[in-house]
N, C-alpha and C positions, 0 to 999 in steps of 0.2 A: 438523575445524575446531572443532566444539562440539556441544553437545546441541541447539542451536537449528537448526531447518531453515530455510534461506533460499530465497527464490524465485530462479529463474534468469531471465535475459532471455527465453529461449524460453518459459518458463511465462507470463510477463507478456504476451508476444505472443499466446499461445494464449488467454489470458483475453480479450484485446481482440477476437480473431477470434470467439469465442463471443458476446461482448457485441453485436457487430454482425451476427452470422450470416453473415459473409463474410470474405474475407481481403484487406483493403486493404493498401496499401503501408505500411511503417513504417520508421523510421530505427533500425535495430538498435543502432547505436552510441550513440544517445541513451538507449535502454533499458538497454544494458549499463552506461553511465555512472551512471544512476539506481540500478540494482541494486547496483553496486559501491560506491556511496557509503554504502549501508546496511551492507554487509559491512565496509567500512573503518571506519565509525563503531564497529562492534562490536569489531573487531580492534585498532584503534589508539587509540581514545578510551575504550574500556572500557564503552560503552553496552551494557548487557545486559538492561535492562528490556524485556520483550517488547512492552508497549504503546507504549513510546517508539520501538522499532524499527518497529512497525506504523505509527505516526504518520509516521515518516520515509519509509516506502514511499508512504504517501498523498501526502505533499508532493512527494517526488522525482518520482514518476510523473506526477502531475497537472501539475507545472510543466515537465516535460521536453518536452511537446508533440511526442512522437515519432510520433504517429499523426495522420492527417488528420481523424479524428473520434473521439469517445468517450474522450478522455484522462481526464476526471474519472471516468467510469464504470469505466474500466479501473483507475485508481488505487484507487477504492473497493473493487472486487472483489479486487484484489491484496492490499490491507491485510487484508481479511477472510479471504482464503485463507491468507495468512501466519500469522495467528492460529490458524486452523483446523488448519494443519499442525503447529502447536505446542500443540495440545490446548485451545485457548481458542475458545469459540463465542460469536458475537455475534448478537444479534437486530437485524434491519434496522429502521431507524427514520428518521423525518424529520430528527431531530437529526444523524444520520450523513450524510445527504445535504447538509444545511446546512453542516456542518463541512468536507465535501469541497469544496464550492463556495468556501468561505472559504480553504481550503488552496490551491486553484488560483489564487485572486486574491492570495494573500499577505497576507490580512487576519486570520490566526490564528497561533497558535504551537503548538509541540509539546505544551505542558502542557494547552492547551484540548482538543486532539485526544485526548490520553490520557484526560482526564476524560470525554469523550463515549464513547470506546471502553469504558472501565471501567463506565460507567453502563449500557451496553447489553450487558454480558457476561451470558450465560445461565448460570444455576446448573445444574450437572449433578448428578443424583442418584447 
């Protein structure tokens, strides 16, 4: 498909299981839809900026409400894992938590999220 590594629905479910330290029920269809939206954005709309794609993961998973709990935490961890899989490392910060809450509420946009992600990028030697 590309040089970009995308997360699967199963990986997102695994993140959620680790986040809660248990395996609650989830709506795999909602997660598949969220994950496929990001892949489709890349394939059909030409969005190839890794930070924009990470922002889309954050928004799509947080707003999918596919899990009974920890949707925002799962979205946050999925966005960071996606970046990590693609060689970008992010320092965790309060600004990332705040932007995640805004993403779930629909009170932010992709550009704001990208700005926060880039601001928290770790410089690798």
